[in-house]
N, C-alpha and C positions, 0 to 999 in steps of 0.2 A: 683481724686477723693478724695485722701487721704489729700489732703489740705485741705476737708473741714472738716474734722473729728476732733473731741475735746473729749478729754478723762475725767472720772470723778472719784473721790478720789477711791483709792485701796476699793474694798469689798473683805473677804475672804469667800469662800462661797465651799460646796462639794456639785458634784450632784454624786452619786454612782451609778454603773452599768451602765457607758455610756460608758469609757475610755478601749477598749481592745488590744491586740497586733494586730497588721497589720498581721493577717494570716489566711487563707481559715476557720481556725480551731485553738483552742489554744493550746498552750505551757505545755510541761510536764516534770517532773524531773526523774533523776534517784536515785537508791538505790546504796547504798555503804557503808564500814565499814572501821574504823579508824585502824591502827595500829601500837599500842605504848605501850610501859611497865605500870604497874601499877601506878610507879609516873609520868610519863607522864599523865595519865587520871585523876590524882588526881590534877596537875596543868590546866589540862580544865575543870573541875569540879569547881576549883576554880574561874576563870575566869565567867562561867556560873554564878554561886550564887552570886557575886559581881553584877554583870549585874541587877539581879532580885535583890537583896537586896537595891541597891541604887534607883532602882523604889519604893517599899516598905516603904524605909526609911524617901524618901524626901515628899515635899509638895505634895497633891493631884494635879494631872496636868489632863488637857484636850485636848486633841489631838489638834496639828494647825488648823486640816480640820474642827473642831468641833466648835472653839473658836468664829467664827461670825454667827453661823448660828442662827437663830429666827424666830417666827412664831412657828404656830400650826402642821406645818410640823410633820409628824413622822419619827423618826432615829433611825435605825439600829444599837446598839453599844455592845461593852465589856466591861464589869467593872471588874475591879480586884480590890482585895483587900488585906490587908496588911498582913494577917496571912500566912507563908511560905506552899505554897502547898507541899505534900508528896515526891515527887521528891526532892525538897532542902533541906526538913527537911533530909533525908534521906541521900543526897549527903555529908551533913556537919558532920555526923560522920562516913562516909566511909573516909574522908579527916583526921579524927582521927585515921582511923583504929578499928573503932568499929563498930560492930553490931548494927543494928535496930532492938530493939525488936519488939517483936508485940503490947506489951504494949505502947510503945512509938507511934505506926503507929495509934494506936486506940485513943490515948488522943491527936494525931495532926490531927485526920479524924475528933473527936469530937469539938475540939479549930475550925476547918474551917467550920462545919456546924453549928457552933453555931455563926460565925462570917455573913455567907452568912443569915441566918436566920435574924439576928438582921437587917442585910442591907437592907432587902426586906421588912421587918414588917416599917422601917423607911420611907421607900419609897414609901410604899403604904398607909400609914397614913398620907402622904404629896401628895400622889394621882400623883406621879411621874413615876410610871410604866403604860404604856400603853400594853405592853405585855412581858412575862419571857418566854426567851428563854432555853438553855441546861446550866447545870451547871457544875465544873469542880473542882475535889479537887486534882488530881495529879500529871498532866503536868501544870497545872495553878490553882491558888485559887481565882476563880471570877464564871461569869456569863453572859448570853448576854442576850439584853432585848430590848426593844423597849420604847422612849421616844418621847415626844414633843420637839422640839428643844429649848424652850422657858427655858424649865428645864434642859437643859445639864449642865449650871454651879450651879445649885442647886443641884446635884449628890455629888459632890466634898464636899459640906458640911455634908454628910453623914457620920457617924461614922466610921472609916475602909476604905473606897472606898480610893486608892491611884492613880490610871490611870483608865480615863476613852477614848476610843478611836473607831474609826466607824467599825461596822461590815461588812467588802469590801466585794464583788464578786470575786470568784477566778474562773480561767478555765480552762478545761481539755486545752493541747496546743499541736496541730500537724501542719504539712504543705504538702501541696501535694507534693509525690516524685518527685524530678527531674535529678536523677541521676541514671543510670543503672538497672537491674534487677538481679533475681539470676541464676544459673543454671535453665534449660528449665525444669527439672526433679525434681529440690532439690533445697532447700533454705539451703545455706552454710554459713551460718552466724557463726555459733558453729565451724565448721572447720576453718574458717580463726582465730577465737581467739584460737583454742587450747582446746576447753570444753572437747572433747574425751578423750585427757590427765588426766584429774581431775576425768571423768567416768573410766577411766581403772584402777584409784587409789581409786574404788567405793567409789568416791566423787558425789552424787546426790542427795544431800539437804535430805536424812533421817534426821530425829529427829529433823528438824530445823522447826519454824513456821513463816510463811511470810506473812504479812497482806499488800493488795493493798487498796489506799486508793484511790477512782475513783470513776469512773460513776457507779460503779455493777460488778458485772460479769454475763454471760449466765452461770449458773452452768450446764446446760443441754448438753453444749458442752462435744461430746466423751472423748476431751482430759483434762477435769476434773473429769472425773466421780470416777479415785481412788484417789483424793488426796484434792476435796475440802472438806473444813470441817466446813463449816457455813459461817455466818456473820450478817453484822449489817448495818441498813437503817438509816439513820441520816438527809434526805431529807423529809422534815416534809407535811405533807398531805395537800393540802390547793384547792381551786377552780380551780388551772390551772392546773390539774391535773384528768381525767377523773374515776379515783375510788382509792379508799385508798390503802396504803401499810403498811404492819405488819413491825413492828421494825425490825425484825429478818432476812427479807428479803432483801436482797442485788441486787436481778436481775437488769439488766442495765433495763432503761426506754424504752418500749416498744411501737409500735404503736397504739397499744389499750390503751394506757394512755393517749395518747392526746385529750382534750376536742375541742369541735367543736370551740372554740374562738381562739384558738390559733393555729397559721400558722405552716404548718409541716417544713417550714425553714425559720428561722428569718434573721435579715438582713445578718448578718455575714455570711450565706449560710448552720450555723449549723443544723443539723434535729432536731427536737424536741425528737426522739428516740435516743439512744446513743450505742454504741458498742466498746469504746475508752477503759473503763476498762478491758472489756474481752481480747482485742487487749495486754494489757498491761500484764494481767495475764498471755496470752497464751506463752508471750517469757520467763516468770519466769519460767512456769512451766508446759507447754502442756506435756502430756503424748507422742505424735507423736502416736498415734492412726491414721494415715494417710498414704495415698503412695507418699507424697511429702517433706518426710524429715525434716517436721513442727515441731520442738520438743523445748522444754524449758530446758534454760539451769540448772536448779535444779527442775527434772518431780518428785522427790520424798518428796518434802517438804511437809508439811504441808498448804494449803493453803485457808487463810480466805479474805473475801472481808467484805468491807465497802465502802458502799454508801453516797458520800459523795457530786456527783455532781450530778445534776436531769438534768430536761429537757436541749435541746442545749449544754451539758457536763457544766453548771456553777452551783455551790455553794457559799453558804456564809462561812466565814472566824469561824464562830463562829460553823456551823457543820463541819469542818475539825479538829478543835481544841478539840469538844466533840469524833471525831471519834480517833484522836491520843491519846485521855485519857483510849477509851475503849482498844484500840490496846495495850497500855503499861498493861493496868490492864487482858487484854487476855493474855501476856507473850510473844507477837510477840518478836522473834531474830532478824525479818527485817521488815521494815515497806518501801512501796514504794510511793511517791508522785509525780506522773507524771502530776501536776498542777501548780498553780500560779498567778501574778500577782501584783501588785500594785509597791509602791517604791522600790528602790534598800537601805534597811535602814535593821539591826538589831534588829534596838530596836520595835518590834512589839509583839502583842500577840502569835501570829502561830510561828514564830522565836523563842520566849521562850519556847512552847510547844515542837518543835524541840530539843533543848536544851536540856531541862528535859526527853525527852524520851532518850536521848543518855544517860544521866547521870542514867538512870534507868536501863541501859542495851540493850536497843533495837537501833539497828540501823537504822538511819533515811536517808533516799536518798531523794533528793528533785531535782526536773527539775530548771534547771537556766531558760530556757525561751526560746524563738523562736522570737528573736527581733533585731537579730545581722544583720550586722556583727560589727557593732559601738561598743564603749566601752562602759561599766557603764551600759548596759542594761538589767541585769536580776532584778528580784523583788523578793518579800518574796515568801515561807517562805525559798528559796533557800540560802537566804542571813545568814543563822541561823548561830552562831558561829561555832556550835560543828558538825552541820551534813555536808552530802557530799555532795556537789552540781557538777552536771555533765552534760557535755556537750557533742555535736552531730556529730560524724564523718563517713564516708560513709567505706565501703566495697568494695572489690572487685568486680565490676559487670559486666554483661554481655552485650554490646549494640548493636543492627542489625542496618544495614542499607543496601541498595539495590538500584539499577539503574532502575529509574522510567522512561517509555517510556509512552509518551502522546502522542495521535491524536485526531484532531477534526476538518475536512475540509480540510481548508488547512495550520492547523498547527500541526506542528510534532517539538517534543523536546525529548531529554534523559537528564535526571538531577540525579546525586547521591543526594540521601535522606535518612537521620536519622531515625529511628522509636521513636517514642515518647511514644510510648505505645504497647505491645502484649499480646497475651491471654498465662495465666501461663500453662504451662502443654503442650502446643501445639507445634506443628513444624511450625514456622512461615514460611518457605520456602514450605513447602506444600500448608499450607493456602493462599499462594502467585500465586500459578501454575496458569498458562494459562491467556487468554487475558479476562477482564472486560468492562462492558457498565461504562462510569462515568455518573455521573446526579449532574450539580451545583447545590447544597441547598440553597437557598434563604435567607437572614435576620440572623439570629443569629446561627443558626443549632441547635434549640431547638425542642422539640415534635412537636410545631403547624408549625413548618417551613417544613414538610415532608408533610403538607395537600395537596392531589390531586398529589403527587409523588410517583414512582414507582422505590425503591431504592432494592427490594428482589434482594439477590446476586449479586449487582453491588458495586460499590465503589463513596461513599457520597465525596464531593468536598464543603468543609465547611471553613468560615473565621472565625480566630479568633476573639475574643469580648465578651463581655457583660456577658458570662455567663463561667464557669470553663471550661476548658477541658475536664476533665471526663464528664461532663453532656451532652457535646458534643457529646462523643463516646456513651455514654449512649441512646441518641438519636437515633443516625445512626444505632446503633445494635438490638434497638427495632424493626425498621423500617425493619430488613431483611438486613441490608448493610454487604458484606464481609468485607471491608476496609473502611480507612478515610484516606482522605488528607486533612490535617488544616494546610492553609497560613496565614501568618502571615498579618498584617493590620495597614494601616499608623496610627505610634503612637505606635502601638505594640514595645516590647522590641528587640531590633536587627535588626528592620525593617529598609531598606527594605528586608534583610535576615531573613531566617528563625529564628525562637523565641529560639533556643536551651535548650529547653523542653525535659524532659524525665522522664514520670510518672512511668513507669519499668513494670514489668507484673502483671497482676491480671485475677481471671476469669472472672471478668466484661468486661474484655477490648477485643476488635477487633483489628486488625492491625491497627494502626493510624502513618501516616508519618508527620513528620515536616516539611512545605515546603516554601519557600520564598513568601513572598508578590508579588512579580514581577515573578516569573513561577505561583503563583495561580491564578493572577489576569490576565495573558496573559492566562494562559488556561480556564478560566471560561470566560471569552469574547467569546472565539472561540466555544466552547460548547452552550453558547446563551440559547435557551428553550430546544434546542435538548439535544443531548447525544454523550460523546466523549467512547475514550478507551483508555487503559492502561492496559500495562504489566509490571511486574518487574522480574529483572534479576540479576545476579550475588549478590545473597541475603547472606552478611557476617556478621560472627560476631567477637566480639573482647572485649579481657578482661581490665576494668580500674585497676590500680592499688589499690585504695582506700587509707585509711589515710588520708584524708581531714577533715579537718573541715567544716560543712557545713555553709553557707553565715547566715542562718538562725539561726544557735546555739547563744544564749544571751553570751555576751562577761562580763568580769570583767573590774576594780577591784570593789572591794566595798567600799563603802564610810563609813566614812571620812578618811580610814586610806592608802589606797591607796594599800591595801591587795587582794590577789592573789586567785581569782576564775575563772574557774572551777576546784575544788579539781582534778578532774581526768575528759576524756572523753572515750566514748565509741559507737560503730555502733548505728545509731538511723534514718540512710535514708534507704528507701524504704525497710521497715523491713517488711516480711511476718509473719504472726501470727494470731491467730482466732479470727472469730467475729462471732456474734450471729446468731442466726436463729428463737431467739423468740418461742423455745417450749410452755413457758409457755401460750402463746396463739395461736398456730399453734401445734397441736397435732401430726402430720405429719412431722413436719420440717425435712429438710433435710441436714443434717449437711456435707454431703460428700465436701462439697467446701463452707465451711465456715471459709472463710481463708482471707484477703487481705494484701495491702501494705499500711502502713504509716509512715510517716516521723517526727521529730521531737524530741527534747530533752524528751518527753515521752517514747519515743521508745528505746533511747538510756539508761534511765534510769533503765528498768527492765531489761536489762543485768548486770549492776553494782548490781540491788539487788539479781539476780541469783546469781552471782559470788559471792556476798557478802555471801549468804547462804553457798555457798561451802568451802570457804574462813572458816567460822566460825565453819562449820562443820571438816575441817582439824585442827583445833586450837581451842579445844573447851573451852582451859583457856583464849583467847584473849577477851579483852574488846572492845566496840565498836570502841574503840579510837586505838587499835593496828590495828584492820581491815583498817581503814581510813589510817593512814601512811603505811601500808603495799602496799594499792591500789596504793598510791600516787606515793611512792618510786620505785618501779618495774613497773611503767608504761613506755610504748613507747615513746621515744620523738620524735614527728611528726617533720615536715618540720619547720626548726625555720625561714628561711627566709619568710614563705608564715603564719606561722602561733606564734603569741607571745605567753607570759607565761599567757596574758589575754585572749585568745581565746583556748588556750589547756590544761591551767593549766600543772600540771606535765606530760599530755600526754595519749596516748590511753590505757587503762589497759591491763594487761597480765594476766590471771588467775592465771596459772599455775605458773607464778614465784610471784603471790601474795600470794598465797596458803602454798606456801613454800619458805619463803625466809631466806638466808644466814643471813641477818643481815639488821637493820632498822635505817634510822636518823632520831634522832627526833629535830626539830629547836625550841631553847626556844626564845620567846620574850614577848613583854608587851605589853597592848592592852588599850584603853578606853572602859571600861565597858560600861557608860551608858552616853557619851556627854556631862557630867558633872565633868568629870578629875577625874573619880574613876578608878587607871591603878589596872591592874590585870595581874597577868603570863597568857600566850598563849603560848600551845607548839602544833606544827603544821608540816605537811612537807612542807612547804615554807619557804621564807625566806622575810619578810617584811621591807624594809629601809625606808619607806613612803614619805613623801614631805620633801625634804631638799630645801626649797626655800631659804632658808638664804645662801646659797653659794653666791647668788649675791653681798654679803656681806663680807664674811670670808670662809675661806678653812672649810672645814668640814669633821668628821671623826665618823663612826659609825661603831660599833663592835657586833655581834649577836653569841650566844652561840649555835652549834649543838653538840647533843651526839649522837654516833655512837654504838648500843649494839646488841652483839653478840646474834641473835635468835636461831642459832641452834647448839651452841656451837662448832662451828668447826674452830673458830681462823683464821689466816692466818695475812698473809701482804698486805697491803690497799694503793691504791696511791688517791691522791685527785686534782682532775684538778678543773679550773672555766672554762667556756665557756660564752664569752660575745656575745648575739646576737644584741643588740642597743646600742653603745656606745655613753657616751657624755665628750666630751673633753679629759682631763687626767684622768677624773675619774677612778676608778678601784674597783672590788672586790679581795680580796684576803684570805688565807686560810692559817693560823700558822703552820700548817703541811702538806708538801706534798705527805707525805707519814708514814704508822704506822703500827705497828704490833695488830693487835684487841685482847686483852686479856677481854673478859666481857664487859668491857665499855671503850671508848675511845673519850674524849672531845675535840673538835674544836672551833676555834675562826676565824670567818667569819667577814674582814674588810671590810667596804666602804669607801674610802678617795678618797676627792672631792676640787681640789685647787681652791679658789675664781675666778668665772666666770659669766659672762653677761650669762643668762639662758633665754630662750623662752618657750612660749608653746608648749609642745610635747617633749622636753628635757628630757630624761630617762636613765636610765641605767639598761638593761634586761639581764638574763641571765641564766645560770644555776651552781651548784655546782654539780660534779660529782664524786661518792666515789666508787673504783671499788676493788673488793677482788677476790679473787678464782674462787669463785661462785655467787659473787653477781655485780650487777652493780646498784648502786642507783643512784637517779638524784634528785637535790630540788632548784626549778625554785627559783630566787630572781628578787626583783623589786624596783626601787628608781625613785622619780620624782624630777627635779629639776626648773623648770618652773613652770611661774606664770600659773594659770588654761586657758584654752584653750576658745577664744571668743565662746561665744553661738550662733547660728543661729537657723534659720528654714530651715532645708535641702529641703522641698520640702512640698508644700500645695495643695490638689487636690480635687474635687469631682465628683463622677462618673457620677452625671449628674447634668445640670443645668436647667432642665424644669421639674417642680415639682406640682403633683397635690395629694392633700392630701383627698380624697375622696373614700377610700378605694376599689376602683374596683378594685385592683391590679395592674395598669397601672402606673409607675412612682409614686408609692406610699412613697416612701422611696429615700434615697441616702447615700452612704458611703463616707463621709470626711477623708482625709488620711493625715497625717501630719507626718513630722518627724522631730526631735529637737538634738541639738547634744551635748545642754550641760542639765543640772538642769534647771529646773526654780522654781520660787519662785510661788506670786499670779500670776493665769491666767485665762483666761476667754476666751470662744467662744461666740463673739456676732451676731445679727444680726443688720445690715446697714441698714436703709431705704434710698433707692436712691431718690425715690419718696419727702419726706420730710426730705432731709440732717438737718435743724435743730429742727426736732421733737422730739419724747420721752421725759422722765420726767427729762431730763438732757440737755435739747435743744441740743441736738450733734448728732440726727440722730441715736441713738442705743436705740430700741427697746425693747432689752432682751437678755437672752444668753442660748446658748445653751447646755455648761458645764462651771463651775467656780469653782476653787480651790487654795488652797493656795500653794499646792507643785504638779509639777510634773518631773519626772526622766527622762532621756534623753532615746530616743528611738521613735520607728514609733508605732504610732495609728491611728486609726480607729473611727471614732462616727458616729453612726446610725441616721440619722436624719430622723425622722418619722410623722412631724408633728405638733410637740408642741412643745414650747419654756417655759422659764420662764421669765415675764415682771420684768423689773427692780422696778415698783410698784406695783408689784402682790402677791398674797401670794400663790398663786398655779401657777399649769402649764394651759397653755392657747393653742388655734390654733394658729397657724403662718397664720396672714393674707394673704388675696391676695396681690402680690405686687412682688416690684423689689426689691435684697437687695445684698448687700455683706455679705460674711460668715468670718468675722476677729478673727483671734487671735493675742492677745496680752498676753505677760508676762515679768515679771521682772524676770531678770538671775540670780542665786544663782550666778554665779563666780561675777557678776558687768559689766563683760565685753561681750557687752555691758551693761549698766541697763533695758534696757527695748528691746524686740526683737516684730515683728508685721509680721502678714502677713495676705492676704485675697482671696476668691476665691470669683469669678462674674462676671458678673451680675447674680445671681440666681433669676428663675422665679416661681413666685409660683401663680398657678391661676387653679381652679376648676370646674369655669363657664364653659357654653356650649357656642360654637360662636352662633351668631343669624343672620339667615339672611335675608335680605330684598331685594325683588326684584320686577320687573313689566315686563309684557310681551307685546308686540307687534307684534301679531302672534307668531312666532317663535324665533323672536330674543326677548332675557332676557338680562334687563341689572338690575344692584344693587349693594349693597354694603354689605360686612360681617363686621356688629359690631363686637367687639371684643377686650379684653384688650391689647393685642400683640400689636396694633393701637395705643393705648394710651401709652403701654411700650415704645414702638420705639419713641415715640415724647419725651419722658421723658428722655430717654437716649442719644439724640443728642448733650445737651451741655459738656458730657464727651468723643464726640467723639466715643463711642461705637452704632452708629446707624447700623443697619442690614437692610438684604430685609426681607420683610414680609412675601414673601413665604418661607424662611427657617425656618418659627415658623408656617406658616399657609399654608397646604397642601390642597388645594380644587381641585375636579375634580365633574364631571358631569358624571354622570351615566344613563343610559336609559334602561329602564325597562319596561319587560311585564309582567303584575301579579307579580307574585315574582322574575320572573328569570331576571338575569342581562343579557340585549342584547349587552353593547358597553358601555365601560370607555373610558374618554378622562381626561386628566389633564386640571385645569384650571388657568391661569396665573392673579394673583388678582395687582391692583394698588397699589401702597406704602399707601393709603387712605383706603383701604379695598376693593374698586370698582372691577367691571367686566362687561364684556360684553359679551354674549355667542347666537352664531347664531346656531340653531338647525337644521335648513332646510332640511338639508339634511341626518340629524342624524336621525327623528325618522320616524316609522311608523304609520299605524292609530292606536289609542286607546294605544299606549305609552305613557309612562309619563317620564320626564327630573328629575333629583334631584342632587343637587347641595350638595355634601358631603364636609363638612370642619373639618379636623384631624389638632388640634393645637400639637403641641412639646412637651404640658404638659400630652397630652394622652389622651384628652377630645375631643368630638366629637358632628356637629350636622347633620342632614340630612331633606332638605326640597326641595320638589318638588315645582319647580320653570316653568313648563310647563306640559301640557298633551293634545296632539295631538287627534284632534276628531277623532270619532270613525267612521270606515266604515260600512254605512247602508247595511244592507241587500237587496238583489238584490229584488225588487217588480216586479214579472211576469205579464205582463196586457194583455186580449185578443183585438185584434184591432177588430173594429167595422166591417170591411171590411168581415176578416174571419171566423165571428159570423154569420153576414147575411149568408155568403155561406151554413154555417151547419145548419143555419133554415131552409132554403131554399131546404134540401136535405128530401127530403118526406120518402126516404128508412130507415132514421136511426131515434131511437128514443131519440137521447141522442146527446148531446154537447160536447165534448171531448177536453179537454185542456194540453197541453203536458207539461209538466217540465222538464226542463234538469237534469240530474243526480247528488244530490247533499250531501253534506256533514253539519250535525248540524241542518240548518234550513231552508225553502223557503216559499216564500208567493206569491199567486195568488191573485189578487187585480179586483174584479169583480164590475163593478157601478151598482146602482139600478136601472137605465134602463136598463141594459143587462141582469141584474136579472129577470125583468118582462118580459122582450122579451122572455126569455129559458121558462116561466112559463106559458106565452101566447100562446107559441107553443106546450106547453105541453108535452115539453121532460125532458128528466133527464140530471143528469152533471154528466161529468166523469173528474176524475184528474189524469193524469197517468205521473208518474217520469219514469227514467231509469230501475227502479227497480221494482218498487210498485205501484199499482193502487187502487182507491176508486171511488167507483160507486154510486150515489147519486139518486133516484128515482124522480118521477117528483112530488110525494107530499113535498118531501123535497125540491125542487126547492120551490113550490107554499109556504112553509110557509118561505123560505127567501126572497121572495121579497117583503115581507111585513118590512124588515128590514132595508131597504136601503141600501147603499152601502154595501156590503160584501169580506171580506177577507179570503180567503181559507188558514190556517196557517199549516203548513207541518214540520215535523221533524226528523228526525234519530239521533240514538247514540246508542254505544256500551252497549249490556246489562253485567251488573254484576253478572246474578244469572247463577248458576252451570249447571242449567238442560235448559237453554235457547238455543235454535237452530235456533235463528233469532235475529235479531238487534232490536232495539226498535224502530217502527213507529208509528207517530203521527198525527190524523187530526182534526182542529178543527174550526168552524165557528166564525168569531171576526166582531163586526161591527165596525163604525166610531168611540165610543169612546173606543174601545178597549176591548171590553166586550165579553166575549163569547158569542154565540147564542145557546138557546134550542130549538131544533128542534123534541123534545121528540123522543117516541120511533118509529124511522122511522130507516128501514132497510137499511144497508150498504151494499158492497160487496167488500171484500177487497183481492188485492192479494199481496203475499210478498214473498222474496226469504228465501229458509229455507236452513239449512245445516244437511243432514240428514247423517252424517258419524258415523258409528258404530251402527245405528239405524234399527235391522231387521223388524220390523215389524212396519207399518205406521197408524194402526187402531185406536192408543191409544192417537193420539198425539191432543195436545190441544192448545188455544189462550187464554190469562188474558189479561184482560184490567183493567190498575192501575188505571183507572178515576172513573170507574163504581163497579169495583171488581169483573165483571162477566166472564164465562170461557165459551169457544166458542170451539165448535169441528174442528178442522183444516182435509181437504181434500189436500191431497198430488198429484201432479201430475209433475214428473222430479222434478226439483228443486226448483219449485213454490208451494206455499201452499194458498188456498182460503177459507175464511169462509164469514158467514154472520153477521154482528155484527149489535147490536138495536142504533146503532147511531154514531157520534164521539166518538175517545177514544184514549187511548195509548197503543199498542197493543204490545205482545212480545207470539212468538210461544214457545212451551216447549215441551220435550219429556215424 
């Protein structure tokens, strides 16, 4: 197929809010304080100021992702102006050690406001602004706006405009927990980190103001009752919310905020209502008002909430910058940003905002993201030069296993298994005592899979796949299951073995075992439609070691300088913390179990934020940069064989050591501030040698300066050693002093030497410089790259479903495209290639349009939700994807040029919303026909590509036998490859039953057509033989002719010919119709009237009565002529006898009979269990109490 594809000229586009990290939920950052002396802080400030000065003083710039946009589509942007923001103006005064006077601030504020007003006035006069957003003056000078694509270039002509960049969406980022759980009754993270040692020093965060920039906080939670101090809401009101929100209300998004047109869960599985910010805040500041040992690191801080992420945990960059600005103006000491996204670049509006918050004295901690374990996968604003970027590690956790003994029929097996989930606070061994019945759950294990099944108190056997593990557990728990066995499936990770997943413990979990595909399918087969049994023995627990970097944690280096990130790591895996119960909407909300486990750099971030608050409290004179360096210098170095400097940074935080260091080591470096050659000083806790590709041509020698400062005033003798964790040839790092006596400050020179050598991609020198004193163990990671940039590849490209029906019925309405690139891309696009018309499309190459297009895409893993729309190459707005067969192609120019272009595709992908059509004809019960459907057409299209398929894999046909609405039987029908079928229904249908052919296609469309209906069985007609009639007519002792009818249910008919009626009338006899339980006696006058009607049918009926006071069934008798009309015999007496039920009736003299035909009521006489009465003619009778 690829040989038929041709490419068009490169087109730069951007589609915002399309790509997100491949995670069940978003990724978050951690908060941390730098630790360095005032001179170091001054150097850091120089770097940040130079970066922004470069942007303000150069030519106006339009972000690359905006340069080729055109048309009338609306684009959200952030516009930066030339006047210095307050933070930079004040920072310049600090460089000169001069105070920033209030009059100077007022003058600068006036200049900023005047510039913004003039710019907006000019833009409005030119009709450039569709809508204005937030404005900034402290951490940025600029404002957010919405403009038409055609007007983007025109913004650069407005006086004062210096930078226009896209206002992209950021996400809250977390991933499902996959490792260990806390002690059954306690959460032990604080103990693991040694937080109690700081509490014992009376460091609990008192006097420190912490702001959480996130999804909001459920401030009704008891754990925030004493320290919550208010907040702000930056999520604008819109029709995407069911009700407005006050700007001072930072409550989480609640279930009642969701309007009808928004789904409860989006394509990434994120819920409309949020909980992330509450969880983050709990890790920082929960008061510990619970019985589970869940307590924040700094429970006495003054907690502020800034809601910047709304529904589904996402929000615009402009909202986040507005909150950063507000938090600085509110005097926050620490801000926590467990959020992020976008590219690996430090030159962005939100990165500038983080830098300037640090300059203003606010410690800004940001999550690196959850796109690991590949290199270079972090995004903004964690890339901010001055901020503190945090990675995610594990803590020691308790895991549970058991011997699982299974039986079903002849099948018996005993297999050791690990539990992937347990109930928080419960004794797992007690929960698993005894023998349990096992029910095999069909399908995905969703709520619907349990229809018609009884699993109450039993164990559910569920297959992995389609929906998250937590949803499978929730469905089993909802239906009363005591435990769950989740077995792997073909294609699942680690199949056919167990998945290796561990979710930890949670109040919402029941014991859940991680089962292999082999054991699960064998047990399922043995159970069939019945039940098996299971017992659990030898329930054991063991403790993991912890201090591992989570695979999902995003890695450095930051680009383009091969700089080391993250700065530090902290536990962020399976963290138990507070979650909302939404008392705002539920007045009697129960918070006793409002706690849950979450995983991600979002969970590591608040640990650093809380620790930073304690470090700041311990050292009130420190700047944010002092805190940052202290956290880095004193961190615990993790396994360097498993985790390099770009995975763990300086290591896992050690809170007590960070709060009370003996000395600190500052690395002096240079940095390109703006990517245009503006070189500034950069002081930090890491040593960056950068990219040294010139080693291929000559020897290389690079020196860096490190200053060791005596913080505690203790002095002493220090030693210096170098640890190399990754070597390159004869390259080496040395320090000019192997030991020294610290007296105030000591300067060291760290030198890298590398003789000329051939280098390949990935050749690096990594390691640590260790500085050890009497009570100090400091380390500074270093890194250098020698080889050319690595080749870029698309590591994988998958799609969650290839049969899609975009018709809004909730079935196959979307699919997730997932892919991973190992290097940065320049121009890139994801397109639809039409297999049915390979030379169609605007460019004649088969490509009809794109799902995403952009001018840059950093290395990492991504998902793209395909929801039924695309942008035609020749269109100006989104359109519905037409029905057809496609491949979805990713193509990109590589940033490294190795190779120049990468591409991959998934397919064929079938898009189909039309229902199958069934054409049929019946020859008695033998039915032949054909299913007319696009899958028949698509099959023929794919034959030339060798992608033919069995039509029955796409069209599932079955015949159902129905009686009324009841399904009597179902049988599969095999279709011919052209859609034809033949069904013999001879032995399958009873009288009056229908056969319908149901065809369900792979895209979720279906049709049901009745193809045959068996004739109804006629009610038996009772006739009176002439010889029997003659015998009764000749009997002179009887005045009536008696017709006996067998006892019946429903209806019965007695057919009398005109001649027979005349004979009875001539004999002057009456007519009695007697069934097994009822009798009707008609006198000779009635018979005489009937003789004029020709052939007569006596129609009898009997059915249950729905009336509460009825004591009999409903009996009816009518005369019907040959045309089916009732015969009116006038008011003629009829003697009727019917059985009655006298249970509970003491007196029978008040019983009656009602005739629903005439509305008349008759008195009922009773003898035994038979009631008699005289009626005025035929009717429908019911005896009543």
